KELO-251751 format. One record per atom (N, C-alpha, C): x, y, z. Coordinates in steps of 0.1 Angstrom, whole numbers, padded with zeros to 4 digits, always signed. Example, Ala and Ser with C-alpha at 12.3 -4.5 7.8 and 13.67 -1.06 7.14 Angstrom:
+0132-0057+0078/+0123-0045+0078/+0132-0033+0078/+0128-0022+0071/+0137-0011+0071/+0129+0000+0079/
***
This chain:
-3008-0107+1931/-2995-0100+1931/-2983-0110+1929/-2985-0122+1933/-2974-0132+1931/-2974-0138+1917/-2986-0137+1910/-2986-0143+1897/-2980-0133+1886/-2980-0120+1889/-2976-0111+1879/-2961-0112+1876/-2952-0113+1886/-2937-0114+1883/-2935-0127+1875/-2942-0138+1879/-2940-0151+1872/-2944-0150+1857/-2954-0142+1854/-2959-0140+1841/-2949-0132+1833/-2943-0122+1839/-2933-0113+1833/-2920-0121+1829/-2916-0130+1839/-2904-0138+1836/-2907-0148+1825/-2919-0154+1824/-2923-0163+1814/-2923-0156+1800/-2929-0144+1800/-2929-0136+1787/-2915-0133+1782/-2906-0129+1792/-2893-0126+1788/-2885-0138+1783/-2887-0149+1790/-2881-0162+1785/-2886-0166+1772/-2899-0164+1769/-2904-0168+1756/-2899-0159+1745/-2898-0146+1748/-2892-0137+1739/-2878-0140+1735/-2870-0144+1745/-2856-0147+1743/-2854-0160+1735/-2863-0170+1738/-2863-0182+1730/-2867-0180+1716/-2876-0171+1713/-2880-0167+1700/-2868-0161+1692/-2861-0152+1699/-2849-0146+1693/-2839-0156+1689/-2835-0165+1698/-2826-0176+1696/-2831-0185+1684/-2843-0188+1685/-2849-0197+1674/-2849-0190+1661/-2851-0177+1660/-2850-0169+1648/-2836-0169+1642/-2826-0168+1651/-2812-0168+1646/-2809-0182+1640/-2813-0193+1647/-2811-0206+1642/-2818-0208+1628/-2830-0204+1627/-2838-0205+1615/-2831-0198+1603/-2826-0186+1606/-2819-0178+1596/-2806-0186+1592/-2799-0191+1601/-2787-0199+1598/-2790-0211+1589/-2801-0218+1592/-2805-0230+1584/-2809-0226+1570/-2816-0215+1569/-2820-0210+1556/-2808-0206+1548/-2798-0199+1554/-2786-0195+1547/-2778-0207+1543/-2777-0217+1551/-2770-0229+1547/-2776-0237+1536/-2790-0237+1536/-2797-0243+1524/-2794-0235+1511/-2794-0222+1512/-2792-0214+1501/-2778-0215+1496/-2768-0217+1505/-2754-0219+1501/-2753-0232+1494/-2759-0243+1499/-2758-0256+1493/-2765-0256+1479/-2775-0248+1477/-2782-0248+1464/-2775-0238+1455/-2766-0230+1460/-2759-0220+1451/-2768-0208+1448/-2778-0206+1456/-2788-0195+1453/-2785-0182+1461/-2773-0182+1467/-2769-0170+1475/-2758-0163+1468/-2758-0150+1467/-2747-0143+1459/-2734-0143+1467/-2723-0141+1460/-2710-0140+1466/-2709-0128+1476/-2716-0117+1473/-2717-0106+1482/-2723-0110+1495/-2734-0116+1495/-2741-0120+1507/-2733-0131+1514/-2727-0140+1507/-2719-0150+1514/-2707-0144+1521/-2701-0134+1515/-2690-0127+1522/-2694-0118+1534/-2707-0115+1535/-2712-0107+1546/-2717-0115+1558/-2718-0128+1556/-2724-0136+1567/-2717-0135+1580/-2704-0137+1580/-2696-0136+1592/-2695-0121+1597/-2693-0111+1589/-2694-0097+1594/-2707-0094+1600/-2718-0099+1595/-2731-0097+1602/-2731-0102+1616/-2725-0113+1618/-2724-0119+1631/-2716-0111+1641/-2703-0107+1637/-2695-0100+1646/-2700-0086+1648/-2707-0080+1639/-2713-0067+1641/-2724-0068+1651/-2732-0079+1650/-2743-0081+1659/-2737-0083+1673/-2726-0091+1675/-2720-0093+1688/-2715-0080+1694/-2710-0071+1685/-2705-0058+1690/-2717-0050+1695/-2728-0050+1687/-2740-0042+1691/-2746-0047+1704/-2747-0060+1705/-2753-0066+1718/-2744-0064+1730/-2731-0065+1728/-2722-0063+1739/-2722-0048+1743/-2722-0039+1734/-2722-0025+1737/-2735-0021+1744/-2746-0028+1740/-2759-0025+1747/-2759-0028+1762/-2750-0038+1766/-2748-0040+1780/-2743-0028+1787/-2734-0021+1781/-2728-0009+1787/-2738+0003+1786/-2743+0005+1774/-2752+0017+1772/-2766+0015+1777/-2772+0003+1774/-2786+0001+1777/-2788-0004+1791/-2780-0014+1795/-2782-0020+1808/-2775-0013+1820/-2763-0009+1817/-2755-0001+1827/-2759+0014+1827/-2762+0019+1815/-2766+0033+1813/-2755+0043+1812/-2743+0038+1807/-2731+0046+1806/-2728+0047+1791/-2724+0059+1786/-2721+0061+1772/-2706+0058+1770/-2703+0048+1762/-2689+0044+1759/-2687+0045+1744/-2676+0052+1740/-2673+0053+1726/-2659+0046+1723/-2655+0037+1731/-2643+0030+1729/-2644+0015+1726/-2656+0011+1722/-2658-0003+1720/-2649-0009+1709/-2646-0002+1699/-2638-0007+1688/-2624-0010+1693/-2619-0003+1703/-2606-0005+1709/-2605-0019+1715/-2616-0024+1721/-2616-0037+1727/-2616-0048+1716/-2624-0045+1705/-2624-0053+1694/-2610-0055+1688/-2603-0043+1687/-2589-0043+1682/-2580-0052+1690/-2580-0051+1703/-2572-0059+1712/-2575-0074+1710/-2588-0078+1710/-2591-0092+1708/-2587-0097+1695/-2588-0088+1684/-2584-0093+1671/-2569-0095+1670/-2561-0086+1675/-2546-0087+1674/-2541-0098+1684/-2546-0099+1696/-2542-0110+1705/-2544-0124+1699/-2556-0126+1694/-2560-0139+1689/-2552-0142+1676/-2551-0132+1667/-2544-0134+1655/-2529-0137+1657/-2523-0130+1667/-2509-0133+1671/-2508-0148+1675/-2517-0152+1684/-2516-0166+1689/-2518-0176+1677/-2528-0173+1669/-2530-0183+1658/-2518-0183+1648/-2512-0172+1646/-2501-0171+1636/-2489-0179+1642/-2487-0178+1655/-2475-0184+1662/-2477-0199+1663/-2489-0203+1665/-2492-0217+1668/-2498-0225+1656/-2498-0219+1645/-2504-0226+1633/-2498-0239+1630/-2485-0240+1633/-2478-0253+1630/-2477-0262+1642/-2477-0256+1654/-2476-0265+1666/-2490-0270+1670/-2500-0263+1667/-2514-0268+1670/-2521-0269+1657/-2520-0280+1650/-2526-0282+1636/-2541-0284+1637/-2547-0288+1649/-2561-0290+1650/-2568-0276+1650/-2576-0273+1640/-2582-0260+1639/-2592-0257+1650/-2600-0267+1654/-2610-0265+1665/-2603-0261+1678/-2592-0268+1682/-2585-0265+1694/-2578-0251+1693/-2572-0249+1682/-2565-0236+1680/-2574-0224+1680/-2585-0225+1673/-2595-0214+1672/-2602-0212+1686/-2605-0223+1693/-2611-0222+1706/-2602-0214+1716/-2589-0218+1715/-2579-0211+1724/-2578-0196+1720/-2579-0194+1707/-2578-0180+1702/-2589-0172+1706/-2601-0178+1707/-2613-0170+1712/-2611-0167+1726/-2607-0177+1734/-2605-0174+1749/-2594-0163+1751/-2583-0164+1743/-2572-0154+1745/-2577-0140+1741/-2585-0139+1730/-2590-0126+1726/-2600-0121+1736/-2608-0129+1741/-2618-0125+1751/-2611-0120+1764/-2601-0128+1769/-2594-0125+1781/-2585-0112+1779/-2579-0110+1768/-2571-0098+1766/-2580-0086+1766/-2591-0087+1759/-2601-0075+1759/-2607-0073+1773/-2610-0084+1780/-2615-0082+1794/-2605-0076+1803/-2592-0080+1802/-2582-0074+1811/-2581-0059+1808/-2580-0055+1795/-2579-0041+1792/-2592-0034+1796/-2603-0040+1795/-2616-0034+1799/-2616-0031+1814/-2612-0041+1822/-2612-0039+1836/-2602-0028+1840/-2590-0027+1834/-2581-0017+1837/-2586-0003+1833/-2591-0002+1821/-2597+0011+1817/-2609+0015+1825/-2618+0005+1828/-2630+0007+1836/-2627+0012+1850/-2616+0007+1856/-2612+0012+1869/-2609+0027+1869/-2604+0031+1858/-2599+0045+1857/-2611+0054+1853/-2618+0050+1842/-2628+0059+1836/-2642+0059+1841/-2646+0048+1848/-2659+0047+1853/-2663+0056+1864/-2653+0063+1869/-2656+0073+1879/-2662+0085+1873/-2661+0086+1860/-2667+0097+1852/-2681+0093+1847/-2688+0103+1843/-2702+0100+1838/-2705+0109+1826/-2715+0104+1818/-2721+0112+1807/-2710+0115+1797/-2710+0127+1792/-2702+0132+1781/-2687+0130+1785/-2683+0132+1797/-2669+0130+1801/-2664+0116+1799/-2673+0106+1803/-2669+0092+1801/-2668+0089+1786/-2677+0094+1778/-2677+0092+1763/-2664+0097+1757/-2660+0109+1761/-2648+0115+1755/-2635+0107+1759/-2635+0103+1772/-2623+0095+1777/-2622+0082+1770/-2633+0075+1769/-2633+0061+1763/-2629+0063+1748/-2634+0074+1741/-2630+0076+1728/-2615+0078+1727/-2609+0086+1736/-2595+0088+1736/-2587+0075+1738/-2592+0066+1747/-2586+0053+1749/-2586+0045+1736/-2597+0046+1729/-2599+0039+1717/-2588+0043+1707/-2586+0056+1706/-2576+0061+1696/-2562+0057+1701/-2559+0057+1714/-2546+0053+1719/-2543+0038+1716/-2553+0030+1718/-2551+0015+1715/-2548+0014+1700/-2556+0020+1691/-2554+0019+1677/-2540+0024+1673/-2536+0035+1678/-2523+0041+1674/-2511+0033+1680/-2513+0027+1692/-2502+0018+1697/-2500+0006+1688/-2511+0000+1683/-2510-0012+1675/-2503-0008+1662/-2504+0004+1657/-2498+0009+1645/-2483+0011+1646/-2478+0012+1658/-2463+0014+1660/-2457+0003+1667/-2464-0008+1669/-2459-0019+1677/-2454-0030+1667/-2441-0035+1670/-2435-0045+1663/-2432-0057+1673/-2437-0069+1669/-2435-0080+1678/-2430-0092+1669/-2419-0098+1673/-2413-0109+1666/-2410-0121+1676/-2409-0132+1670/-2407-0145+1677/-2395-0152+1672/-2386-0157+1681/-2375-0166+1677/-2373-0176+1688/-2361-0183+1687/-2359-0193+1697/-2357-0188+1711/-2354-0175+1713/-2352-0169+1726/-2365-0164+1732/-2375-0163+1724/-2388-0159+1729/-2394-0148+1721/-2402-0139+1727/-2410-0129+1720/-2402-0116+1722/-2401-0108+1711/-2394-0095+1712/-2403-0084+1708/-2402-0073+1715/-2411-0061+1712/-2402-0049+1708/-2408-0040+1700/-2402-0028+1697/-2413-0018+1692/-2410-0005+1694/-2419+0005+1688/-2412+0014+1678/-2400+0009+1674/-2392+0017+1664/-2394+0011+1650/-2389-0001+1648/-2390-0007+1635/-2387-0022+1636/-2389-0030+1626/-2388-0044+1626/-2373-0048+1629/-2364-0040+1624/-2350-0043+1625/-2345-0042+1640/-2352-0034+1648/-2349-0032+1662/-2352-0045+1670/-2359-0054+1665/-2363-0066+1672/-2351-0075+1674/-2341-0074+1665/-2328-0082+1666/-2331-0097+1667/-2339-0101+1658/-2343-0115+1658/-2332-0124+1653/-2331-0136+1658/-2321-0146+1653/-2325-0150+1638/-2316-0157+1632/-2319-0162+1619/-2330-0173+1620/-2340-0171+1612/-2351-0180+1613/-2362-0174+1621/-2360-0163+1628/-2371-0156+1635/-2381-0150+1626/-2393-0148+1632/-2404-0143+1624/-2410-0131+1630/-2412-0120+1622/-2419-0108+1627/-2434-0111+1625/-2442-0111+1636/-2456-0113+1636/-2464-0101+1634/-2462-0091+1643/-2469-0078+1642/-2459-0068+1636/-2462-0063+1625/-2453-0055+1617/-2457-0040+1616/-2460-0034+1628/-2463-0020+1628/-2476-0017+1620/-2475-0006+1612/-2487-0002+1604/-2491-0013+1594/-2483-0023+1591/-2486-0033+1582/-2494-0044+1589/-2495-0044+1602/-2503-0053+1609/-2498-0067+1609/-2507-0077+1609/-2505-0091+1609/-2510-0097+1595/-2501-0104+1588/-2506-0110+1576/-2505-0125+1577/-2513-0132+1570/-2513-0146+1569/-2520-0153+1581/-2529-0146+1587/-2537-0152+1598/-2546-0163+1593/-2546-0175+1599/-2554-0186+1593/-2569-0182+1594/-2576-0185+1583/-2590-0181+1582/-2598-0193+1589/-2598-0193+1602/-2605-0203+1609/-2620-0200+1612/-2624-0188+1610/-2638-0184+1613/-2647-0189+1603/-2658-0195+1607/-2668-0200+1598/-2682-0194+1602/-2691-0194+1593/-2705-0189+1596/-2711-0196+1608/-2709-0209+1608/-2715-0217+1619/-2709-0213+1633/-2696-0212+1633/-2690-0207+1646/-2695-0193+1650/-2696-0184+1640/-2700-0171+1642/-2714-0170+1648/-2723-0178+1642/-2737-0179+1647/-2737-0184+1662/-2729-0195+1664/-2728-0200+1678/-2723-0190+1688/-2713-0182+1684/-2708-0172+1693/-2718-0161+1695/-2726-0157+1685/-2737-0147+1686/-2747-0152+1696/-2751-0164+1695/-2761-0170+1704/-2756-0170+1718/-2743-0174+1719/-2737-0175+1732/-2736-0161+1739/-2732-0151+1731/-2732-0137+1736/-2746-0133+1741/-2756-0136+1733/-2770-0132+1737/-2774-0139+1750/-2770-0152+1751/-2774-0159+1763/-2766-0154+1776/-2754-0151+1774/-2746-0146+1785/-2752-0133+1790/-2755-0123+1781/-2760-0111+1786/-2774-0112+1792/-2783-0121+1786/-2796-0123+1791/-2795-0129+1805/-2786-0139+1807/-2785-0144+1820/-2779-0134+1830/-2770-0126+1826/-2765-0115+1835/-2776-0106+1839/-2784-0101+1829/-2795-0092+1832/-2805-0098+1842/-2808-0110+1840/-2818-0117+1849/-2812-0122+1862/-2799-0120+1864/-2793-0124+1877/-2794-0113+1887/-2789-0116+1899/-2788-0107+1910/-2779-0095+1906/-2768-0099+1900/-2758-0088+1895/-2765-0079+1885/-2772-0085+1876/-2779-0077+1866/-2789-0067+1872/-2796-0072+1882/-2806-0063+1888/-2799-0051+1896/-2787-0054+1901/-2779-0044+1907/-2774-0034+1897/-2770-0039+1885/-2765-0030+1875/-2776-0021+1870/-2788-0026+1868/-2800-0018+1864/-2804-0008+1875/-2802-0012+1887/-2806-0003+1898/-2796+0009+1898/-2783+0006+1895/-2774+0017+1893/-2778+0027+1882/-2782+0021+1871/-2786+0028+1859/-2798+0037+1863/-2808+0031+1870/-2821+0039+1873/-2819+0050+1883/-2811+0047+1894/-2809+0057+1904/-2797+0053+1912/-2786+0060+1908/-2773+0057+1914/-2773+0059+1929/-2779+0070+1934/-2779+0074+1948/-2787+0064+1956/-2799+0060+1951/-2807+0050+1958/-2800+0037+1959/-2794+0033+1948/-2787+0020+1947/-2775+0020+1957/-2768+0031+1958/-2757+0031+1968/-2762+0031+1982/-2773+0038+1984/-2779+0038+1998/-2784+0024+2002/-2787+0015+1993/-2791+0002+1996/-2780-0008+1997/-2767-0003+1997/-2756-0011+1999/-2750-0017+1987/-2754-0013+1975/-2748-0018+1962/-2735-0012+1960/-2725-0021+1957/-2712-0016+1954/-2712-0010+1940/-2712+0003+1938/-2713+0009+1925/-2702+0006+1916/-2690+0008+1921/-2677+0005+1914/-2676-0009+1909/-2679-0018+1918/-2678-0033+1915/-2687-0037+1903/-2699-0033+1904/-2709-0037+1893/-2707-0030+1880/-2702-0017+1881/-2700-0010+1869/-2688-0016+1861/-2677-0020+1869/-2665-0026+1863/-2669-0040+1857/-2678-0047+1865/-2682-0060+1860/-2689-0059+1846/-2699-0050+1845/-2706-0049+1832/-2696-0044+1821/-2688-0035+1825/-2678-0029+1815/-2669-0040+1810/-2664-0049+1819/-2655-0059+1816/-2661-0070+1807/-2673-0074+1811/-2680-0084+1802/-2683-0079+1789/-2687-0066+1788/-2689-0060+1775/-2677-0059+1766/-2665-0056+1773/-2653-0056+1766/-2648-0069+1761/-2650-0079+1769/-2646-0093+1766/-2654-0098+1754/-2667-0095+1753/-2675-0099+1742/-2671-0092+1729/-2667-0079+1731/-2662-0072+1719/-2649-0078+1714/-2641-0084+1723/-2629-0091+1720/-2632-0103+1712/-2643-0110+1715/-2647-0122+1708/-2651-0118+1693/-2658-0107+1692/-2661-0101+1678/-2648-0099+1671/-2638-0093+1678/-2625-0091+1671/-2618-0104+1667/-2620-0115+1674/-2614-0128+1670/-2621-0132+1657/-2634-0131+1656/-2641-0134+1643/-2636-0126+1632/-2634-0113+1635/-2629-0103+1624/-2615-0107+1619/-2606-0109+1628/-2592-0112+1624/-2591-0125+1617/-2599-0135+1621/-2598-0148+1614/-2607-0150+1602/-2613-0139+1598/-2621-0139+1586/-2614-0132+1574/-2603-0125+1577/-2595-0118+1567/-2581-0123+1567/-2573-0120+1556/-2559-0125+1556/-2550-0115+1562/-2553-0102+1562/-2544-0091+1567/-2552-0083+1577/-2546-0082+1589/-2552-0074+1600/-2544-0061+1602/-2550-0050+1599/-2544-0037+1601/-2553-0028+1609/-2547-0021+1619/-2554-0012+1628/-2556+0002+1621/-2566+0003+1613/-2569+0015+1606/-2581+0023+1612/-2583+0035+1608/-2593+0043+1613/-2607+0037+1610/-2608+0031+1598/-2621+0025+1594/-2624+0013+1602/-2614+0005+1605/-2617-0008+1612/-2618-0007+1627/-2609+0001+1633/-2609+0001+1648/-2609+0016+1653/-2612+0026+1645/-2612+0039+1650/-2626+0044+1655/-2627+0057+1657/-2639+0062+1663/-2651+0060+1654/-2649+0059+1641/-2660+0056+1631/-2667+0043+1634/-2659+0033+1637/-2664+0020+1641/-2672+0021+1654/-2667+0027+1664/-2674+0028+1677/-2687+0036+1675/-2687+0046+1667/-2699+0054+1665/-2710+0045+1657/-2705+0038+1647/-2714+0029+1640/-2720+0019+1649/-2713+0013+1658/-2719+0003+1667/-2729+0010+1676/-2725+0022+1680/-2735+0029+1689/-2748+0032+1681/-2747+0035+1668/-2759+0037+1660/-2767+0025+1660/-2761+0013+1659/-2768+0001+1659/-2776-0001+1672/-2770+0003+1683/-2776+0002+1696/-2788+0011+1698/-2786+0024+1694/-2796+0034+1696/-2808+0031+1686/-2805+0027+1674/-2815+0025+1664/-2823+0012+1668/-2817+0002+1673/-2824-0010+1677/-2831-0009+1690/-2828+0001+1697/-2835+0003+1710/-2825+0001+1722/-2823+0012+1730/-2814+0011+1741/-2819+0001+1751/-2812-0010+1754/-2816-0020+1763/-2823-0032+1756/-2826-0030+1743/-2833-0041+1735/-2822-0049+1727/-2819-0061+1732/-2809-0069+1726/-2813-0074+1712/-2825-0078+1711/-2830-0083+1698/-2830-0071+1688/-2834-0059+1692/-2833-0048+1683/-2819-0045+1678/-2809-0047+1687/-2795-0044+1683/-2791-0053+1672/-2795-0066+1673/-2791-0076+1663/-2798-0072+1649/-2811-0069+1650/-2818-0065+1638/-2812-0052+1631/-2809-0042+1640/-2803-0030+1634/-2789-0032+1628/-2781-0041+1635/-2768-0044+1630/-2769-0051+1616/-2778-0060+1615/-2780-0067+1602/-2785-0058+1591/-2795-0050+1594/-2801-0041+1584/-2791-0031+1579/-2785-0024+1589/-2776-0013+1585/-2762-0018+1580/-2759-0031+1581/-2747-0036+1575/-2750-0040+1560/-2762-0046+1558/-2766-0050+1545/-2770-0038+1536/-2776-0028+1541/-2782-0017+1533/-2771-0010+1525/-2760-0005+1530/-2750+0002+1521/-2745-0007+1510/-2743-0020+1513/-2738-0029+1503/-2747-0031+1492/-2760-0032+1495/-2770-0035+1484/-2774-0022+1477/-2769-0010+1482/-2772+0002+1475/-2760+0007+1467/-2750-0001+1466/-2738+0003+1458/-2741+0006+1444/-2751+0000+1438/-2754+0003+1424/-2759+0017+1422/-2763+0024+1433/-2767+0038+1432/-2755+0048+1433/-2743+0042+1435/-2731+0050+1435/-2732+0062+1445/-2732+0074+1440/-2730+0086+1449/-2743+0088+1458/-2754+0082+1454/-2766+0085+1461/-2769+0075+1472/-2761+0064+1473/-2764+0054+1483/-2763+0058+1497/-2753+0067+1500/-2752+0072+1514/-2763+0082+1518/-2768+0089+1507/-2779+0098+1510/-2791+0090+1514/-2794+0079+1506/-2805+0070+1509/-2803+0063+1523/-2791+0059+1526/-2787+0053+1538/-2791+0063+1550/-2787+0076+1548/-2790+0085+1559/-2805+0087+1560/-2812+0088+1549/-2827+0090+1550/-2833+0078+1557/-2829+0066+1554/-2834+0054+1560/-2831+0054+1575/-2819+0059+1579/-2816+0060+1593/-2826+0070+1600/-2829+0081+1594/-2838+0091+1600/-2852+0085+1601/-2856+0079+1591/-2870+0073+1591/-2871+0062+1601/-2861+0053+1602/-2861+0043+1612/-2861+0048+1626/-2853+0059+1628/-2852+0065+1642/-2866+0071+1646/-2872+0078+1636/-2885+0083+1639/-2896+0072+1642/-2895+0062+1634/-2905+0051+1636/-2903+0044+1649/-2890+0043+1654/-2887+0036+1666/-2890+0044+1679/-2888+0057+1678/-2888+0065+1690/-2899+0076+1691/-2906+0079+1680/-2917+0088+1680/-2929+0082+1688/-2934+0089+1698/-2945+0084+1706/-2957+0079+1698/-2961+0087+1687/-2972+0083+1679/-2969+0070+1671/-2957+0069+1667/-2953+0057+1660/-2953+0045+1669/-2949+0047+1681/-2949+0036+1691/-2963+0032+1694/-2972+0041+1696/-2986+0038+1698/-2992+0031+1686/-2989+0035+1674/-2994+0029+1662/-2989+0014+1661/-2976+0012+1665/-2971-0002+1664/-2978-0011+1674/-2981-0006+1686/-2987-0014+1696/-3002-0017+1692/-3009-0008+1685/-3023-0010+1681/-3023-0019+1669/-3013-0019+1660/-3014-0027+1648/-3005-0039+1648/-3000-0043+1660/-2993-0055+1661/-3002-0067+1663/-2998-0079+1662/-3006-0090+1664/-3012-0091+1678/-3003-0087+1688/-3008-0087+1702/-3018-0076+1704/-3016-0065+1697/-3026-0054+1698/-3039-0058+1692/-3039-0064+1680/-3052-0069+1674/-3059-0079+1683/-3052-0088+1689/-3058-0098+1697/-3064-0091+1710/-3057-0081+1715/-3063-0074+1727/-3075-0066+1723/-3075-0060+1711/-3087-0053+1707/-3099-0062+1704/-3096-0074+1699/-3107-0084+1696/-3112-0089+1709/-3104-0092+1719/-3108-0097+1732/-3117-0087+1739/-3113-0074+1739/-3121-0063+1745/-3134-0061+1738/-3134-0063+1725/-3147-0061+1718/-3156-0073+1721/-3151-0085+1722/-3160-0096+1725/-3165-0095+1740/-3156-0089+1748/-3160-0088+1762/-3171-0078+1764/-3171-0067+1756/-3181-0057+1756/-3194-0062+1751/-3193-0070+1740/-3206-0076+1734/-3212-0085+1743/-3204-0093+1751/-3209-0102+1761/-3216-0095+1772/
***
């Protein structure tokens, strides 16, 4: 009985190391292809988006898969992280010329801003459950996006000025600069994000969530997911651990927002970028990759991000094929017969069958 838990921990650690190793191998292969010029411009432009979509999927899986709560406001936390970090980088681009220091501080600011908002929203909405929680988080997501579309922020020698009317209402001194320009967003953000940094942040996100899941707090969070009443009867603080998971998930979404904002020249809070469409797309990544399966979330995010781009040559038919692939993948991942077939036809399944056959012959 004592050997079984040790074996499970060993298998889990081995699986996590394989995932991290696979990410590093993919990074090395991509760098070799870039150096040889054998990678297309389309693929080169998708490398960083693949990373921040994967971070979004893995971080949302903490809320949906590990905590067991349905949230549709994840894009809002990404929006906050993107705007907070872009504002910081735009203001300090001259005062902090060192890119490494400036971008590191931008990552921390984006993560902290999203975490603060996540803890505030979580305190309010996590008393709800199921569909009610999904609707309220979706509403918060739309509020955040719309607030960023009417917000004007400028900087001059007197400090930072805010307005929700127009840029002229900021009353900036001569030489002052409008950073956030309402629906026009932020322009001229330094492109500090690189593929190497994005891969590093993806691995860091994966390690943070894995360590949380395997910690005492993680076991408490999963106990709440499995049986809320039993967990509360055992003395687990339900509100504390739910807010903890929600806040960490939001902060990692903010990190994804930092990568997003520092990968493009103009940051605008549109429905496509930070609206409910983005939140639902990230949720599709989580569900398709397997709820609670972090590796599956990364794979689903990569596949479903690449697929529409590589089907563009089919014009009007590409989204039909995309939908068909979604349905097929969902059936393959969740149908009981397909699950049984994968277990029997996997390498592990073949080895188990071979071992049993040899055992019977002996």
